N, C-alpha and C positions, 0 to 999 in steps of 0.2 A: 579346389580339387576335392571332390566328395569321396569319402571312403566308406564302403559298406561291407564289412567283413561278415562272411557266413561260414560257420564251421561245418565241416563234413567229417564224420567219423565212420571208419570202416569202408570208405570208398575205395575204388579200384585205382585211383590216381596216386602215383608215387613221385614226388619231386626228384629231379635229377640230383644224384649224390646222396639220397636218403633211402637206400634200399631197405625194405622191410617196414618203413613207416606206414601207418594206417591212419594217422591223424594229420589232416592238412587244412589250411585256410584258403578259401576262395575270396579274393578281394577285388573290388572294382574302384577305379579312380577316374575322376574327370580331369583331363589333362589340358592345360591352356598353353597357348603360344605356338602350337604346331601350325606350320604354314604349307607343308607339302608332305608327301609320303616319305621322303627322306628323313624328316623329323621323327615320324613314328618309328622308322627303322632304327634310328639312333637310340631312342628311349628303350625300345625292345631289346636291343643288344646289351645296353647297360644293365637292365634288370636281369636278363638271363645270365649275366656273368656272376650273379650272386649265387652262392651255394644253396641248393634246395629251393630254387625259384624257377618257375616256368611261366613266362609272360607273353601276352599278345597285345599289341597296341594297334588300335584302329584309328586311322587318321580321320575318316568320315564321321564317326561318332564321337571322336575326341575322348575315347575311353581306353584305359589300360585294364585288362583282365589278368589277374595274377593268381596262380596257384603257388602257395608258399608253405614250407614246412612249419610245423608248430614251433613257436619261439621267435619267428620273424615278425616284427611288428609293422603295422601300417606306417608308423612314423619313419622307420628305416627306409621303407620303399619310397615314401614321399621325398625324403632327403636325396635319394639317388636321382629321382626325376628332376628335382630342383637343381642339383649339382650338374645336371646335363644341360641346363640353361633354359628350362621351361618353368612356368609358374605353377604354384600350388595354392589351393584355397580350400577352406573347410566347407564352402558352399559351392554349388554348381557354378562354373565360370561363365560370366556374361559373354555373349557372342559378339557384342558391339556392332550389330548389323546396321544401326542407324548412323554410327560414325563412319562406317565403311561406305554407306550410301552417299553421305555428304562428300567424302573424298572423291567418289566416282563422279558425282554431279559437277564438282569443280573441274575435274580432269576433262570431262566431256566439253564443258563450256570453253575451256582454254585450249584444249588440244585440237579441236576441229578446225579452228582458223589456222593454226600452225600447219596442220596437214594440208589444208586446202591451198595455202600460199605456196607450199613446197611442191605440190603436184600440179597446180594450174599456173602456168607462166603469166597469164593475163592478170592475175591478182598480185603479181610481184611488183608493187610500186617501189619508189625510192625508199630506202631504209627498211624494206620489208623484213630483212634478215635481223635487224635490231628489234623490230616488233616481235618477231618469233622468239628471240631471246627473252624478252620481257614476259611473254605468255608462257613459255616452256619452263621458266625457272620455278614458279610455285608448283607446277605439276611434278617436276623431277624431285624437288626438295621436300614439299609438304605432302602432296598426294601419294607419293611413293615412299613416304617415311616408314610405314610398317615393314616394307621389304628391306630397307636399309637397316632398321633396328634389328630385325631378325638375322640379317647377314652379320652384323657386328657381334651379336650374341653367339652365333655359331662359330665365328672366327676365334672368339675367346676360348672356345672349347675345342678348337682344332678340327672343325667340321665344315662341310660345304653342302648347301641345299639348293633348291630351285631359286630361293631368294638371292642366293649368291650370284647366280647367273643374271637375274633381273637387275640387281644392283650394279654389277660390273658392266653389264651391257648398256644400261641407261646412262650411268654416270660417265662411262667412256665416250659414248656418243655426245653427251652434253659437253664434257670437258674438251673433246676434240673440236666441236663446233665453236666453243668459246675461244680456243686457241686460234682457229682459222679466222675468226672475226678480228681478234686483237693483233695477231702476229702474221697472219696470212693475207691473202687478197680478198677473202670472202666479205670483209667489212666495208669494201669500197662502195661508193655510191654508184648505183646502176648495175650492181651484181645481179645476175639472173641464173636460175636453175632451169635449164631446158632439157628436152628429150633428145639426147645425142649419144652416139656410140663412140667408143674410143677411149684411150687412156687420158686422164686429166690429173692435174696437180691436186692432191688431197687437201691441201691447205686452202684451196679455192672453193671447197664445198662445205656445207653445214648439214648437220643431221638432227636438228632440233625436233623435226617431225617424227624421227625414229624414237628418240628418248621420250617424247610426250605421248606418242601413239602406243608404244609398247606398254607404258604405265597405264594408260587408259584402258586398253584391251585386257590386260591382266587383272586390273581392278574389277572390271566388269565380270570376268570369269570368277574371281573370288567372291564377288557379291552374289551372283546367281548360285554358286556352289553353296555358300553359307545359307542363303534363303531356302534352298532345297533341303538342306540338313534340318533347318528349323521346321519346315513343313512336315518332314518325315517324323520329327519328334512330336509335332502336334498330333499326328495320326495316332501315335502310341498313347499320348495323353487322352485323346478322344476315346480310345478303346477303354481306358480305365474309367472314363466318366459316363459310360452308357448305363451303369447301374443306378439303383434308386438312391435318392439323397436323404430320405427319411423313411420311417417305418412305424406302423401302428402296432405296438406291443401290448399283449395282455399279461399283466402282472397282478396277482392276487385278485383276479376277477375284474380288474379295471383296465380299460383300454386307453393307452397313452401314446401319442405320436412323439417320437424321439429322433434325433439325428442318427444316421446309419452307423456312425462311429461309436455310439453308445450301446449298440446291440451286443448281446453276449450269447455264447454257446448255451443251448438249452432253453433260451427264450422262445415263447410262442408268439407269432405275429400274424396279423390279419392282412390278406391280400384280396382286394375287391376287384371286380371286373374292370379291365383297362389299366390296372396298376402293374408295375414291375415287381417281380419277386425280389425281396431285399438281399437275400443271401442263400447259399446252398442249404437245403434241409429236407425234411420229410413231411408230407401232408398228414395232419392229425385230425382234421375235420373238413368235410365238404368234398365236392367233385367239380372239375372244370376241364377246359381245354387250354393247353399252354402253347403259345407260339415260341418255339425254340430255334427259330431260323438263324438268329445271331450266333448260335452255338454250333448247330449241326448243318446248316444250309437247307434243311428241310422246311419248306414254307407252310406245309399243312400242319395245323395245331395238333398236339398230342394229348390224348385223354389221360387225366390223372384222377386219383381218388385216394382214400385213406390208405397210408402205407407207401404211396408212390414217392420216389425221390424227385426233387425239383432243383433247378439250378438258378442261382442269382442272376439278375438282369434279364431273364426271360419274361415274357408278357403273359399275364392272365387274361384270357379273352372273354370268359363267360362267368362261371359260378364264383361264389364266395369261398375262399380257402383260409384255413388256419394252418400255419406251417411251423414246425419246430426247427430252430436254427441248429445246424450241425457243424458248419464251417463258416468262419468269418475272416475278414482281412486277407492276408497273403495266402491263406489256405484255400480260398475259393477257386473255382474253375476259371472265373473271369481274371483273377489276379495271375493265375498260372498261364493263361493265354497271353496276357500282357508281358509276362516274364519271357515267354517264348519268343515274342516279337522282338523284345529288347536284346535277347541273346542272339537272335538272328542278325540284328543290325551290328552287333559287336563282333561277330565272328568274321572270318576271312575265307573267301573262296580261293581256289588255286590260282585263278587269273590275278587276283589281288596280291597274292604272295609273290607272283612273278613280277607284277608292277613294282612292288616294294623293292625287290632285288635289283631290278633295272634302275630304279630311281636312286638307289644307294650308290651306284657306281657311275651314273649318268653324268652328274655334275663334274667330278674330277676328269672324266674322259673329255668332256666338252672344253674344259679349261686347257687341257693338254693339247687338244686339236687347235684351239685358238692360238696358243703359243707356237705350235708347229707351223701354222699358217703364217704367223708373223715372221718366223725365222726363214721359211721358204721364200717369201716375197723379198726379204732383205737380201737373201743369198742370190736371188735371180737378178737383182739390181734395179728394179723400178724406182726405188727410193723409199724413204721412211714414211712419207705421207700415204701412198697407196698401200703399203704394207700394213700400216696401222688401221686403215679403213677396212681392209679385208679381215683382219683379226676381230675387229669390232662386229663386223657382219656375222661372223660365226657365232659370237656370243648372243647377239640379238635374235638370230633365227632360232637358237636352241632353247631360249629361256622359258617359254610357256610350258613345255613338257606335258602335253595333254594326257598321256597315259597315267602318270602319277596322280593327276587331279581327277580325271573322269572315272577311273575304275572304281575306287571306293565310294564315290558319290552315287554312281549308277546303282550299286548294290544297296546302298542305304535308301535311296528313293524308291527302288523297286520293292523292298520289304515294307516300307512305310505306306506306299500306295496300295499294296496288297491288303494291309490291315484296314485301310479306309474302305475297301470294297468287300471286306469280310473274308479275305483269303489270308490265312495265317501261314507264313513260310517258316519252316523250322530251322533254316540256316542258309547262309549264302551259297553253300555248295549245292543245295537243292535248287536254288534259283539259277545257278550256273548250268546245272544239268538239264534244264528245260530245253536247251537248244537241240537235244537229241530226241525229244519227244515227237513221235509221229502218230500216236493214237491216244485219245483221251476217253477213258471209260468212266461213266457216271453210275454210281450204285443206287441212286434214287431219283425219282422224277422231280422231287422238290428242289433239287439242285439247279434245275433249269426252268422252273415254272414260278409264277408269281404267288401262288397260294390263294388267289382270288377265284373261288369256284364260280362257275356259271352253268346255267341249265342248257344242256346240249339238245335234247329232244324228249318228247313225251310219248309214252305208249299207253293208250287207253284214256278214257275220260275221267282221270283221277287228279289232275293237276290242281284244280280249284279246291278240292277237298283236302289234299295234302298240304297246300299252301295255308289253308285256314288253320289246320292243326299246328303247323310249324311257325305260325306268326307269333306265338308266344314264347318261342325258344330263342336262345342266344347262340346256338350252335352254328358254325360256319356253313354246314350243309343246309340248315334250315334257312339261313339268309339267302342262299343261292336259289332255293326253291321259291321263296316268297318274291324274289326279284323277277321271277319268270312270269308272274301274272299281274294283270292290271288292277284287279280288285279281289279282295279276299272275302270269303263267306264268314258270317258271324259265328263265334264259338262260345259255348258256355261250359262251366265246370272244368276249365282247363287245369291240368296238373302236370308239372314237369318232373319226371322221374329220372335222376342221373343214372 
């Protein structure tokens, strides 16, 4: 769990129970061990019970954002999360994507034959049910182990999550099938599952395909969800890496190339044509055209000269510049943009808060419905076996819970994909509100053009003369004019005046 405290003084936020306070801490934690939206809801409730704390936990980003009154330490908050049953680490928590992929691969290899034999009577050879037992056992016990582990952790803390439903459903289906094989008639040689209507003895049926299949499909969902989260995080990392890696600094009249991390406020650095500007600053020598499309969306380069402000990570297209560094590190516009995207991924839209509230009560309700189903079937008299089969069916059908999984992941991937395309989304509420947009107004042509100028038409016999003069210039308009002629006239005594 990573903790990054940032103090805010004089802010407008006041923690609950600390009226009049003007000093607060804003802290972020990486939270490990969450497996569904219900987990995030539990941690959030525990943190918000603390006096002077306002917390928001995002399952998709696996982060807890906490506003805490002065005096509340990060260690105290970490202990609350750990006591709730989740892991804490001083470093960002490993997502274990490769381990999850191995469990998924094993589940697919073993589950597909089990499902095929259960669904296709022609594949049901003698002792096929015992083969299903052998194949399903490692799926239910090893592949599904993360679900069982999370269920046990939550049970110890008196809570139920989506993993609880997965564990109860798969283990119930597996245990009932094992009972039917050993004590019922399902283990007899020549037993077949066919497609027929009507009531049957529950102890004559096995459900290994249900236990293995649910495990396989939920693992697949978890894997793709985790991979989407990693790709969204990679988009944010890529945004931070678009800047220059080193810079040519002038110190005491000597030009030296140093890593960008060694640059200091007040340093003067050289930016040659084709290089990225190392950090935010002001031009002190030279003139050029700067491509600021990564910042503004405007693809046409902007003219700059002495006294003009420039932004780090933008591209110098033509002249030689000397820039004085005014802001470095976390104070640059690029760093602030990355912070904006990260904050957007950590926030919650209203639909996600609704999903969290539903997930928090969903699991107990499903368990109650399953118990009610069992009682109703027993009361109606069909027998224990059909009653138990019906109760297990309720648990199996309910356990994936797409709403709690899909909602935060969709918001995370949406903001991350936007960052990849150069669209910075200031928060999930903004992304959510786009469903109401019916008109898009663009304030500049550069937003929808490539910035690659081309010669449209020529008025009068001046093209060759103009191209001859422009041939020595690096300006984008000059390049477009020169591209419009096959050959250029010779020029002497050329001088480029910025």
